[in-house]
C-alpha positions in Angstrom: 0.0 -0.1 -0.1 1.7 3.2 -1.2 1.9 6.5 0.7 1.0 9.3 -1.7 3.0 12.5 -2.1 2.6 14.8 0.7 0.4 18.0 0.0 -0.8 21.3 1.7 -4.0 20.8 3.8 -3.9 17.0 4.2 -3.5 17.2 7.8 -0.9 15.9 10.2 0.8 12.5 10.0 2.6 10.0 12.0 5.3 7.5 10.4 5.9 4.8 12.5 9.2 3.0 12.0 10.1 -0.5 13.4 13.6 -0.9 14.5 16.3 -2.9 12.5 17.4 -6.6 12.9 18.7 -7.9 15.7 20.4 -11.3 16.5 17.5 -12.3 18.6 15.1 -11.4 15.7 17.0 -13.6 13.6 16.8 -16.4 15.9 13.1 -15.9 16.5 13.6 -15.0 20.1 11.0 -12.8 21.9 12.8 -9.7 22.9 10.3 -7.7 25.0 12.0 -5.2 27.3 15.6 -6.8 26.8 18.0 -4.3 25.7 19.2 -6.2 22.5 21.1 -4.0 19.9 21.1 -4.3 16.2 23.1 -6.9 14.2 25.1 -6.0 10.9 21.8 -6.7 8.9 20.0 -4.4 11.0 22.3 -1.6 10.8 22.2 -1.9 7.0 18.6 -1.9 7.2 18.6 1.3 9.2 21.2 2.6 6.9 18.8 2.2 3.9 15.6 3.3 5.5 16.8 6.7 7.0 17.0 8.7 3.8 13.8 7.8 2.6 12.0 8.6 5.9 13.9 11.6 6.0 12.1 12.9 2.9 9.0 13.1 5.2 10.8 16.4 6.6 9.7 15.6 10.2 9.0 18.2 12.7 9.3 15.7 15.5 11.6 12.4 16.1 10.6 10.2 18.7 12.2 6.8 19.8 11.5 4.1 22.2 14.4 4.0 24.9 15.4 0.4 24.1 18.8 0.0 22.4 17.5 -1.4 19.1 15.2 1.6 18.6 17.6 4.0 19.9 20.4 2.7 17.4 17.7 2.7 14.4 16.8 6.4 15.5 20.6 7.3 15.2 20.5 6.7 11.5 17.5 9.0 11.3 19.1 11.7 13.5 21.8 11.8 11.1 19.6 12.0 7.9 17.4 14.4 9.2 19.6 16.6 11.5 17.5 16.3 14.3 17.8 14.7 17.8 15.4 11.8 18.7 13.5 12.2 22.1 13.2 8.9 23.9 10.0 7.8 25.4 9.8 4.4 27.5 6.1 4.3 26.6 7.1 3.5 23.2 8.8 0.0 24.4 7.9 -3.3 23.1 5.6 -5.7 24.9 7.2 -7.0 28.3 7.3 -10.3 27.5 7.8 -11.8 30.9 8.8 -15.4 31.3 9.3 -15.8 27.4 11.8 -13.2 26.9 14.9 -14.7 25.3 13.1 -17.9 24.5 12.3 -19.3 20.7 8.9 -21.1 20.4 10.6 -24.3 20.9 12.4 -23.4 23.9 9.0 -21.8 25.4 7.3 -25.2 24.5 10.2 -27.1 26.1 9.8 -25.4 29.3 6.1 -25.2 29.7 4.8 -28.1 27.8 3.6 -28.3 24.0 0.3 -26.6 24.5 2.3 -23.5 25.6 3.6 -22.8 22.0 0.2 -23.3 20.2 -0.6 -19.6 20.1 3.1 -18.4 20.4 3.6 -15.7 18.1 6.8 -13.7 18.6 5.1 -10.6 17.2 1.8 -10.7 19.5 0.8 -11.3 23.2 1.2 -14.6 24.6 0.1 -15.7 27.8 3.5 -16.0 30.2 4.4 -15.0 33.6 5.2 -11.4 34.0 4.1 -10.5 30.3 2.0 -7.4 29.6 -1.4 -7.9 28.0 -2.8 -6.0 25.0 -4.6 -3.6 27.2 -1.4 -3.1 29.3 0.4 -2.0 26.1 -2.5 0.2 24.6 -2.9 2.1 27.9 0.9 3.2 27.6 1.3 3.4 23.8 -1.9 4.8 22.3 -1.6 8.1 24.4 2.2 8.4 23.6 1.3 8.5 20.0 -1.7 10.7 20.4 0.4 13.2 22.3 3.1 13.0 19.4 0.3 14.0 16.7 -1.1 16.6 19.2 2.4 18.2 19.2 2.5 18.6 15.5 1.5 21.9 13.4 -1.2 21.5 10.5 0.4 19.5 7.8 3.2 18.2 10.2 4.9 14.8 10.6 6.2 12.9 13.5 8.6 9.9 12.9 8.4 7.4 15.8 10.7 4.5 16.2 9.3 1.6 18.0 8.5 -2.2 18.0 6.5 -4.5 15.8 4.1 -5.8 18.1 3.4 -2.9 20.0 3.2 -1.0 16.9 0.3 -2.9 15.9 -1.7 -2.3 19.1 -0.9 1.4 18.8 -2.1 1.6 15.4 -5.4 -0.3 16.2 -5.9 2.0 19.2 -5.4 5.2 17.2 -7.8 4.1 14.5 -10.4 3.3 17.0 -10.4 -0.4 16.4 -10.8 -3.0 19.3 -7.0 -3.7 20.4 -7.3 -7.3 19.8 -7.9 -6.4 16.1 -4.2 -5.5 16.0 -3.6 -9.3 15.4 -5.3 -8.8 11.9 -2.3 -6.6 10.7 0.7 -8.4 9.1 3.9 -8.4 11.0 6.0 -5.4 10.4 9.5 -6.0 8.6 12.5 -4.7 10.4 12.9 -1.2 9.4 9.7 -0.9 7.7 7.1 1.7 8.4 3.4 2.6 8.7 2.0 5.8 7.8 -1.4 7.3 9.6 -2.7 10.3 8.0 -5.3 12.6 9.8 -8.4 13.5 7.7 -10.4 16.4 9.2 -9.7 17.3 12.7 -9.9 14.2 14.3 -10.1 11.2 12.2 -7.0 9.0 11.4 -6.5 6.8 8.5 -3.9 3.9 7.8 -2.3 5.4 4.5 0.6 2.9 4.5 1.7 -0.3 5.9 4.9 -2.4 6.0 6.5 0.0 3.6 10.4 -0.2 3.1 13.4 1.6 1.4 13.1 -0.6 -1.7 9.3 -0.5 -2.1 8.5 3.1 -2.2 9.6 6.7 -1.6 7.6 9.0 0.6 7.8 12.7 0.7 
């Protein structure tokens, strides 16, 4: 789904960028709040993404405070010439007892049935894990505040995490938060675009866009 060229009077927009790949992403491990940095592939992804997203000429650059998001945001800082503001409300789900585990390791610890609904990009019941509602309670207000800070026609670029991003998008669009599971998992260093129509309504203008797919301006 391509994002059309920006035009005057089309309202404010949010560009939500997923961080680059980490070694745990490559291994299929749940990361949650673990502070895992980018691997070489992730750095290459961030380097390719940054100049494309920079073409949005953002008024605001925000990032989760976790290392993989901050390191991704650093490439945007260089491309845009702006310092990212860190906000811990933009963190990924806290994945609790499954943090660091693959699907198979989770099943080995808790029994075969434990992995039936395992999705590294969504909520899975585990001791100490956040729920969809928990994530929505912190993330949706953070994204709304970012939008509210923008001037008419302005853009905010927000670097965050794949599973949490889906919940944030659902909340901003007024969907039930559980509907987030209907969105395809965001690729590393791909992004979503939400654009304001009128004074209060947001629409999903782009999803899972990548540096090799489309240019946005």
